[in-house]
Backbone bond lengths (Angstrom), bond angles and torsions (degrees), N, CA, C in turn:
res aa  C-N    CA-C-N  psi(-1)  N-CA   C-N-CA  omega(-1)  CA-C   N-CA-C  phi
1 X - - - 1.461 - - 1.526 108.58 -
2 X 1.303 116.80 130.80 1.460 120.77 -175.94 1.516 110.96 -77.30
3 X 1.343 115.48 159.27 1.463 121.27 178.66 1.527 110.92 -63.72
4 X 1.347 117.50 -35.16 1.463 121.23 178.47 1.524 110.66 -61.99
5 X 1.339 116.75 -39.12 1.464 121.24 -179.08 1.520 110.47 -66.37
6 X 1.351 116.25 -39.63 1.464 120.44 -177.98 1.520 110.75 -67.69
7 X 1.317 118.41 -40.69 1.462 122.47 -175.85 1.533 113.74 -85.20
8 X 1.318 117.74 2.52 1.465 120.31 -178.39 1.528 109.93 -66.75
9 X 1.369 119.15 138.39 1.473 123.23 179.50 1.521 111.17 -87.13
10 X 1.360 114.55 -168.11 1.459 119.88 178.86 1.517 109.67 -69.89
11 X 1.266 114.66 145.99 1.461 119.24 175.46 1.520 109.11 -78.02
12 X 1.311 116.40 164.31 1.467 121.30 179.96 1.523 111.23 -60.14
13 X 1.318 116.67 -38.66 1.471 120.44 179.60 1.518 110.56 -63.74
14 X 1.344 116.65 -42.59 1.469 120.36 179.57 1.532 111.22 -63.62
15 X 1.336 117.11 -39.94 1.468 120.64 178.33 1.525 110.62 -64.19
16 X 1.343 116.04 -43.52 1.467 119.82 179.55 1.523 111.42 -62.91
17 X 1.345 115.94 -41.11 1.472 119.70 178.90 1.530 110.51 -63.48
18 X 1.337 116.33 -43.76 1.468 120.57 -179.80 1.532 110.91 -63.04
19 X 1.344 117.07 -42.78 1.464 120.30 179.57 1.528 111.14 -65.89
20 X 1.331 115.55 -37.96 1.469 119.33 178.08 1.522 111.21 -63.48
21 X 1.343 116.10 -45.85 1.468 120.38 178.74 1.529 111.31 -62.44
22 X 1.352 115.42 -40.85 1.462 119.15 178.76 1.531 111.00 -63.80
23 X 1.339 115.69 -41.75 1.467 119.53 178.39 1.518 111.82 -62.09
24 X 1.353 115.54 -41.81 1.472 119.44 178.70 1.524 110.69 -62.45
25 X 1.336 116.26 -42.41 1.463 120.53 179.92 1.531 111.25 -63.44
26 X 1.354 116.45 -40.81 1.467 119.54 178.90 1.524 110.80 -64.87
27 X 1.348 116.28 -42.88 1.469 120.27 178.77 1.523 110.78 -61.01
28 X 1.341 116.56 -45.32 1.465 120.60 179.11 1.523 111.30 -62.84
29 X 1.340 115.80 -39.34 1.461 119.67 -179.69 1.526 111.13 -63.63
30 X 1.346 115.96 -48.44 1.461 118.69 -179.08 1.526 111.99 -68.64
31 X 1.337 117.23 -32.90 1.466 120.12 176.12 1.520 110.61 -63.65
32 X 1.334 115.64 -42.20 1.466 119.90 178.51 1.526 110.94 -64.44
33 X 1.344 115.88 -42.05 1.461 119.39 179.09 1.526 111.17 -64.47
34 X 1.339 117.12 -39.53 1.456 120.67 178.82 1.517 110.95 -65.44
35 X 1.352 115.86 -41.79 1.466 119.86 178.50 1.522 111.08 -62.55
36 X 1.327 116.12 -42.14 1.468 120.44 178.64 1.526 110.98 -63.71
37 X 1.336 116.13 -42.25 1.468 120.00 179.88 1.524 111.27 -64.56
38 X 1.347 116.55 -41.76 1.463 120.14 178.75 1.522 111.21 -65.32
39 X 1.341 116.23 -41.15 1.466 120.02 178.33 1.524 110.71 -63.50
40 X 1.327 115.78 -41.08 1.465 120.30 178.52 1.525 110.97 -63.15
41 X 1.349 115.91 -43.56 1.461 119.99 -179.52 1.522 111.12 -65.22
42 X 1.340 116.50 -40.20 1.464 119.52 177.84 1.523 110.83 -62.62
43 X 1.337 115.22 -39.70 1.461 119.23 177.20 1.515 111.79 -63.49
44 X 1.346 116.07 -42.79 1.463 120.15 178.06 1.526 111.10 -63.72
45 X 1.339 116.61 -41.80 1.465 120.40 179.30 1.523 110.83 -63.71
46 X 1.331 116.40 -40.17 1.464 120.14 179.95 1.521 110.99 -65.93
47 X 1.322 116.76 -41.23 1.466 120.55 177.95 1.530 110.09 -62.69
48 X 1.350 116.39 -43.58 1.466 120.37 179.09 1.524 111.05 -63.15
49 X 1.344 116.06 -39.45 1.464 120.23 179.16 1.526 110.94 -64.11
50 X 1.329 116.35 -44.46 1.470 120.61 178.82 1.522 110.35 -63.81
51 X 1.326 117.00 -41.02 1.465 120.64 178.54 1.527 111.36 -63.34
52 X 1.339 116.60 -42.83 1.464 120.40 178.02 1.524 110.75 -60.03
53 X 1.337 115.81 -46.04 1.465 120.08 -179.68 1.522 111.08 -62.15
54 X 1.331 116.59 -40.44 1.468 120.60 -179.55 1.522 111.00 -65.55
55 X 1.334 116.85 -41.93 1.468 120.77 -179.81 1.527 110.62 -63.28
56 X 1.334 116.69 -45.91 1.462 120.93 -179.12 1.527 110.57 -64.13
57 X 1.334 116.36 -45.65 1.469 119.76 -179.15 1.528 110.97 -62.12
58 X 1.321 116.85 -44.90 1.462 120.28 -178.93 1.528 111.27 -64.77
59 X 1.324 117.25 -35.45 1.467 119.66 177.84 1.522 110.54 -59.56
60 X 1.333 116.27 -51.42 1.462 119.45 -179.09 1.528 111.74 -68.00
61 X 1.322 116.81 -36.76 1.459 119.98 179.90 1.530 110.89 -64.07
62 X 1.314 117.36 -39.79 1.464 121.16 -176.89 1.530 112.65 -79.06
63 X 1.333 117.30 -35.65 1.462 119.88 -171.83 1.528 113.70 -106.99
64 X 1.332 117.84 -45.32 1.463 119.49 -176.17 1.524 111.99 -69.97
65 X 1.326 117.90 -45.19 1.471 120.32 -176.38 1.523 112.49 -64.41
66 X 1.331 117.51 -23.23 1.467 121.10 179.95 1.525 111.99 -103.04
67 X 1.335 116.68 16.35 1.465 120.21 178.89 1.526 110.20 -59.46
68 X 1.330 115.84 142.89 1.462 121.64 -175.65 1.526 110.74 -104.18
69 X 1.339 117.87 134.91 1.473 121.56 179.56 1.525 111.27 -79.16
70 X 1.320 116.05 80.76 1.461 121.58 -175.27 1.529 111.18 -116.47
71 X 1.326 114.39 163.50 1.461 121.49 179.06 1.524 110.38 -107.80
72 X 1.323 114.89 140.29 1.464 121.09 174.21 1.526 107.31 -94.46
73 X 1.332 115.90 101.52 1.460 120.45 179.78 1.526 111.75 -118.24
74 X 1.357 115.53 22.31 1.460 118.87 -177.84 1.529 113.47 -130.40
75 X 1.331 118.12 -17.19 1.471 120.03 -177.47 1.521 111.60 -66.93
76 X 1.332 116.12 -41.47 1.458 120.79 179.39 1.523 108.91 -126.32
77 X 1.302 116.11 140.10 1.455 121.39 -177.95 1.519 110.98 -64.98
78 X 1.324 115.75 137.21 1.468 122.93 178.43 1.525 111.65 57.46
79 X 1.328 116.88 32.83 1.468 121.28 179.10 1.520 109.45 -133.31
80 X 1.325 115.44 140.37 1.465 121.05 -179.99 1.527 107.98 -136.08
81 X 1.329 116.57 114.59 1.463 121.92 -175.16 1.519 109.20 -127.14
82 X 1.333 116.27 136.89 1.463 119.61 176.65 1.525 109.08 -69.87
83 X 1.313 116.49 131.96 1.471 120.75 -170.11 1.525 112.81 -66.18
84 X 1.337 117.59 -39.55 1.467 119.78 -177.48 1.524 109.43 -76.12
85 X 1.323 115.61 121.44 1.457 122.16 177.06 1.524 108.29 -134.73
86 X 1.316 116.69 126.19 1.457 119.89 -177.73 1.518 112.68 -124.76
87 X 1.318 116.32 129.58 1.456 122.48 173.09 1.524 108.89 -120.01
88 X 1.341 115.15 179.08 1.462 119.19 -177.57 1.519 112.02 -65.58
89 X 1.340 117.14 -31.66 1.463 120.37 -177.52 1.531 112.63 -129.05
90 X 1.337 117.25 14.54 1.463 121.97 177.66 1.522 109.55 -143.67
91 X 1.325 115.49 154.64 1.462 119.85 176.03 1.526 109.11 -151.15
92 X 1.324 114.69 145.84 1.466 121.47 178.80 1.521 108.30 -137.71
93 X 1.330 116.94 134.81 1.465 120.48 -179.35 1.523 109.73 -157.44
94 X 1.331 115.50 164.87 1.463 122.28 179.17 1.516 109.16 -108.64
95 X 1.320 115.69 127.44 1.459 121.04 177.81 1.529 107.70 -149.89
96 X 1.323 115.95 -165.92 1.466 119.63 -178.01 1.519 109.83 -142.67
97 X 1.311 116.37 167.05 1.456 123.15 175.51 1.527 109.60 -93.54
98 X 1.328 117.10 160.88 1.468 119.36 175.03 1.520 111.18 -60.08
99 X 1.327 115.91 160.10 1.463 120.66 -178.10 1.522 111.89 -60.52
100 X 1.341 116.77 -26.29 1.466 120.52 -177.99 1.525 113.10 -78.34
101 X 1.333 118.08 -12.45 1.462 121.42 -177.87 1.524 110.92 -75.97
102 X 1.336 115.21 157.45 1.464 120.21 179.79 1.522 111.17 -69.49
103 X 1.345 116.54 -35.23 1.458 119.96 179.76 1.523 109.70 -77.39
104 X 1.319 116.73 136.58 1.453 121.57 179.25 1.516 109.98 -123.71
105 X 1.312 116.04 161.04 1.451 120.64 179.51 1.513 112.90 80.54
106 X 1.318 115.42 179.74 1.456 121.49 -179.18 1.523 110.80 -72.26
107 X 1.345 115.03 146.38 1.463 121.39 179.75 1.526 109.04 -130.75
108 X 1.322 115.81 142.16 1.458 121.47 174.79 1.523 108.26 -94.74
109 X 1.343 116.87 115.94 1.465 123.06 -179.68 1.531 108.93 -99.54
110 X 1.321 116.59 129.87 1.464 122.17 175.52 1.523 108.33 -127.56
111 X 1.337 116.47 124.55 1.466 121.38 -178.03 1.515 109.95 -122.44
112 X 1.330 115.93 136.82 1.451 121.11 174.32 1.523 109.76 -159.90
113 X 1.328 115.15 165.75 1.459 121.81 -179.19 1.522 109.02 -86.46
114 X 1.335 115.91 126.75 1.460 121.56 -177.96 1.526 110.16 -121.10
115 X 1.350 115.96 147.92 1.463 122.01 177.46 1.517 110.36 -99.91
116 X 1.336 115.14 143.75 1.459 120.84 172.53 1.524 108.52 -144.17
117 X 1.321 117.04 -170.46 1.465 120.89 -176.98 1.523 112.48 -64.92
118 X 1.322 117.40 -25.86 1.463 121.49 -176.91 1.521 112.93 -97.25
119 X 1.322 118.17 4.39 1.458 120.78 -179.46 1.517 111.08 125.37
120 X 1.333 115.42 -142.32 1.452 121.17 -178.70 1.524 110.57 -116.18
121 X 1.318 115.71 149.72 1.458 120.95 179.33 1.521 109.20 -146.45
122 X 1.327 115.94 156.12 1.460 121.67 175.70 1.524 107.79 -88.44
123 X 1.321 115.82 116.90 1.458 121.72 -177.94 1.527 110.33 -105.43
124 X 1.325 115.36 141.09 1.462 122.10 178.40 1.525 108.62 -116.12
125 X 1.322 116.22 126.30 1.467 121.82 173.15 1.525 107.94 -105.71
126 X 1.328 116.37 131.40 1.464 121.33 -176.74 1.523 108.60 -124.17
127 X 1.338 115.65 123.99 1.461 121.83 -179.45 1.521 109.48 -134.03
128 X 1.322 119.18 135.75 1.469 120.35 176.68 1.524 111.14 -55.81
129 X 1.326 115.83 137.73 1.464 120.66 -176.73 1.532 110.10 -106.57
130 X 1.298 115.15 63.87 1.464 121.50 170.74 1.521 106.91 -161.09
131 X 1.322 117.64 157.80 1.468 120.25 -172.80 1.523 112.34 -58.50
132 X 1.324 115.25 139.25 1.464 120.84 174.80 1.524 109.31 -88.50
133 X 1.318 115.61 169.31 1.460 119.82 177.85 1.526 109.84 -63.74
134 X 1.304 116.49 151.24 1.460 121.04 -177.15 1.528 110.68 -59.11
135 X 1.329 115.16 131.14 1.454 120.57 179.88 1.513 114.29 83.98
136 X 1.320 118.00 1.40 1.460 121.65 -179.86 1.525 110.09 -120.30
137 X 1.319 115.47 160.48 1.456 121.59 177.50 1.515 109.23 -129.62
138 X 1.319 115.12 146.39 1.460 119.37 178.00 1.522 110.18 -69.03
139 X 1.310 116.32 144.31 1.460 121.57 176.14 1.521 108.61 -85.17
140 X 1.316 115.85 122.71 1.464 121.26 -179.12 1.530 109.79 -80.57
141 X 1.322 115.81 133.83 1.465 120.84 178.49 1.525 109.55 -102.68
142 X 1.332 116.60 129.01 1.459 122.31 -179.59 1.525 109.53 -106.68
143 X 1.332 116.03 128.92 1.463 121.64 -178.55 1.523 108.84 -132.85
144 X 1.333 117.14 138.47 1.463 121.75 174.49 1.520 109.00 -89.75
145 X 1.324 116.07 118.68 1.461 120.48 179.65 1.523 111.57 -83.78
146 X 1.345 117.13 -40.34 1.461 120.48 -176.83 1.523 109.66 -155.89
147 X 1.338 116.41 133.41 1.461 122.45 177.32 1.526 111.14 -98.07
148 X 1.337 114.82 169.21 1.478 122.73 174.96 1.533 111.03 55.82
149 X 1.322 115.33 55.19 1.465 122.02 -179.64 1.525 108.75 -109.43
150 X 1.321 116.66 128.89 1.463 120.03 177.92 1.525 111.80 -95.07
151 X 1.349 116.87 -26.46 1.463 120.09 -178.78 1.526 109.92 -151.09
152 X 1.334 115.88 138.08 1.465 123.02 177.35 1.524 107.08 -139.37
153 X 1.328 116.72 109.41 1.461 120.23 -176.01 1.525 110.40 -132.18
154 X 1.330 114.91 148.68 1.455 121.45 -178.46 1.525 110.03 -130.83
155 X 1.317 116.22 151.91 1.458 122.47 171.66 1.518 108.29 -142.32
156 X 1.333 115.33 155.53 1.457 121.22 -169.68 1.525 109.73 -129.41
157 X 1.336 115.47 134.66 1.463 120.79 -179.48 1.520 108.88 -110.48
158 X 1.323 115.70 124.26 1.456 120.68 178.45 1.508 109.73 178.42
159 X 1.317 116.25 178.66 1.458 121.81 -179.07 1.521 109.85 -114.83
160 X 1.323 115.09 165.29 1.457 120.39 -179.77 1.525 112.46 -79.76
161 X 1.328 116.99 -16.31 1.461 121.09 177.52 1.519 108.72 -148.94
162 X 1.333 117.14 175.88 1.460 121.79 -174.37 1.519 111.51 -63.23
163 X 1.327 117.42 -41.19 1.459 121.55 -174.08 1.528 113.19 -85.85
164 X 1.325 117.39 -17.24 1.453 120.12 -174.47 1.518 113.46 -72.62
165 X 1.334 115.30 157.99 1.456 121.05 177.51 1.528 109.57 -79.93
166 X 1.320 114.72 144.75 1.448 119.22 -178.99 1.520 112.86 -79.27
167 X 1.315 116.43 155.14 1.457 122.54 175.45 1.526 108.01 -154.49
168 X 1.347 115.92 160.80 1.461 121.27 -177.28 1.525 110.42 -80.23
169 X 1.332 115.31 137.37 1.454 121.88 -179.04 1.528 109.48 -134.71
170 X 1.328 115.95 147.42 1.468 120.70 178.47 1.520 112.30 -84.60
171 X 1.317 117.01 -21.43 1.463 122.02 -179.59 1.523 108.68 -129.64
172 X 1.340 116.31 135.98 1.466 120.67 178.85 1.526 108.39 -129.59
173 X 1.339 114.75 109.18 1.462 121.05 179.09 1.525 109.02 -137.83
174 X 1.327 114.78 57.46 1.449 121.30 -179.67 1.524 110.05 -110.52
175 X 1.324 115.13 176.06 1.461 120.45 -179.43 1.521 110.65 -91.99
176 X 1.288 115.83 38.53 1.462 123.64 177.31 1.520 107.20 -160.93
177 X 1.315 116.32 172.28 1.461 120.45 177.75 1.528 110.11 -101.73
178 X 1.323 118.06 152.34 1.468 120.38 178.06 1.521 111.32 -69.58
179 X 1.312 115.99 163.09 1.467 120.08 176.86 1.524 110.85 -77.20
180 X 1.334 115.37 -38.51 1.465 121.01 -177.78 1.524 109.56 -133.07
181 X 1.309 115.34 150.23 1.469 121.64 172.87 1.525 107.90 -129.20
182 X 1.324 116.07 126.59 1.472 121.22 178.78 1.525 108.67 -109.43
183 X 1.320 115.66 131.15 1.465 121.60 -177.29 1.525 109.45 -121.77
184 X 1.316 115.56 130.80 1.463 121.52 178.68 1.522 108.79 -122.08
185 X 1.332 115.67 127.65 1.467 121.82 -179.13 1.523 109.48 -125.65
186 X 1.322 116.41 134.96 1.461 122.17 174.27 1.526 108.34 -122.51
187 X 1.337 115.99 136.97 1.463 121.12 -178.63 1.525 111.05 -96.83
188 X 1.321 115.34 162.81 1.465 120.81 179.51 1.523 112.50 -62.71
189 X 1.337 116.76 -33.44 1.461 120.02 -177.43 1.520 113.02 -83.46
190 X 1.333 117.74 2.07 1.455 121.33 178.42 1.511 115.03 76.62
191 X 1.328 118.00 9.15 1.464 120.77 179.65 1.525 110.06 -63.94
192 X 1.325 115.54 147.62 1.467 121.12 -174.47 1.519 111.50 -80.40
193 X 1.316 115.76 126.71 1.461 122.65 173.10 1.526 107.69 -123.44
194 X 1.315 119.21 117.76 1.470 120.05 178.22 1.523 111.07 -66.97
195 X 1.329 116.10 152.28 1.460 119.92 176.27 1.528 109.77 -61.33
196 X 1.326 116.32 140.95 1.465 121.86 179.04 1.526 108.98 -105.44
197 X 1.326 116.13 129.28 1.463 122.35 -177.72 1.525 109.11 -118.55
198 X 1.337 116.34 126.79 1.458 120.86 -175.83 1.526 110.38 -124.22
199 X 1.329 114.71 131.87 1.461 122.83 179.68 1.527 108.67 -92.74
200 X 1.324 116.63 121.66 1.458 121.14 -177.79 1.528 110.43 -77.72
201 X 1.320 116.15 132.88 1.465 121.26 -179.98 1.522 111.18 -71.02
202 X 1.326 116.96 -42.57 1.463 122.46 179.17 1.522 109.11 -117.94
203 X 1.337 116.72 138.11 1.459 120.64 174.74 1.518 111.97 -115.55
204 X 1.335 116.85 -30.48 1.460 120.07 -176.38 1.504 112.73 90.74
205 X 1.367 117.32 -1.94 1.458 120.90 -178.79 1.524 112.51 -100.16
206 X 1.332 118.07 -25.42 1.455 120.38 -175.10 1.524 110.44 -64.35
207 X 1.315 115.87 137.31 1.459 120.22 -179.01 1.508 111.86 -85.23
208 X 1.322 117.86 -19.33 1.451 119.68 178.04 1.506 110.08 -155.17
209 X 1.323 115.80 174.09 1.457 122.46 177.74 1.504 108.09 -134.43
210 X 1.327 116.95 132.95 1.453 120.96 -176.91 1.509 111.81 -66.47
211 X 1.328 117.50 -23.73 1.461 119.70 -176.27 1.522 112.60 -90.18
212 X 1.325 117.99 -37.37 1.459 120.26 -172.12 1.513 114.17 -118.70
213 X 1.336 117.54 -15.39 1.451 119.48 -175.54 1.512 112.88 74.83
214 X 1.324 117.68 10.63 1.452 122.47 179.73 1.515 109.91 -108.23
215 X 1.315 115.54 154.49 1.456 119.72 173.79 1.518 109.50 -74.66
216 X 1.335 115.70 167.08 1.469 120.22 177.58 1.524 110.80 -57.83
217 X 1.330 116.09 -43.36 1.468 119.20 -176.80 1.520 110.71 -67.13
218 X 1.339 116.86 -37.75 1.464 119.70 178.22 1.525 110.91 -65.55
219 X 1.352 116.29 -41.78 1.461 119.52 176.95 1.526 110.68 -63.30
220 X 1.339 115.91 -41.67 1.464 119.90 179.94 1.521 111.05 -63.27
221 X 1.332 116.53 -42.23 1.462 119.76 179.47 1.522 111.20 -65.22
222 X 1.351 116.36 -38.14 1.460 119.60 177.79 1.522 110.85 -64.62
223 X 1.342 115.91 -42.08 1.461 119.59 178.62 1.524 110.74 -66.85
224 X 1.334 116.33 -39.59 1.463 120.14 178.43 1.523 110.82 -63.00
225 X 1.338 116.47 -40.79 1.463 119.66 179.19 1.522 110.89 -62.21
226 X 1.330 116.38 -39.48 1.457 119.72 178.23 1.508 112.23 -64.94
227 X 1.338 116.61 -38.91 1.463 120.20 179.22 1.519 111.13 -69.19
228 X 1.331 116.88 -38.97 1.459 119.78 -179.40 1.521 111.30 -67.04
229 X 1.332 116.02 -32.92 1.463 118.94 178.13 1.518 111.83 -66.24
230 X 1.356 115.85 -25.64 1.460 120.30 179.48 1.518 113.05 -92.59
231 X 1.332 117.13 -0.28 1.464 120.48 -177.56 1.517 110.11 -92.58
232 X 1.316 114.40 166.51 1.454 121.57 -179.72 1.517 108.28 -117.31
233 X 1.336 119.33 109.71 1.465 121.29 -176.06 1.512 113.42 -55.38
234 X 1.321 119.59 -25.32 1.465 120.57 -178.43 1.496 113.78 -81.10
235 X 1.360 118.88 -10.18 1.464 121.33 -179.20 1.512 108.82 -75.15
236 X 1.324 117.38 124.95 1.454 121.26 178.59 1.504 109.06 -135.17
């Protein structure tokens, strides 16, 4: 074998083949990395979606189901309004926070869909539900429950009187609370959210209770009195 043969380099064809194989390997590598990144992002999005659903469900489970059938006879002079008010896209009710929360006493919760620069969101307004000191007003707290919402709708199941059969209604403006509240939420990204159904603990229609012998409204008033005794009138 001659010295020229030994020292000969790669041929042009061999270089082209090597570059082609290297290019294929780089493409496969970046494709795999992109697939992994997309899978990771989908997983993160799914976790965030589940967390959002859990937060919203727990909010309604803790506050809406324990709403009290009370009357607002102190906000406006010579006016008496039932606190629970339900519309197709808004709801208002009186409930309380857990004992461990900083806020004490009864609170008036108002929820509705609001628009901002980033789209629509479900906003919660929270106001103490007991008289403020003379000449003062309670400071309303605004909280965002859920962002990127395309639709927020509610319906209410109950009857017009104690003996009547219940039926679903889009608006609830009676002197009692419904038996059930159904909430439907749709997100901007079209992700599926099942309808949420909540059973109300107090309605204000029951004439008695098997456990206490009190009506729903009497039980609610007793519970409200206990919460007010634990509240601090100076907290605003």
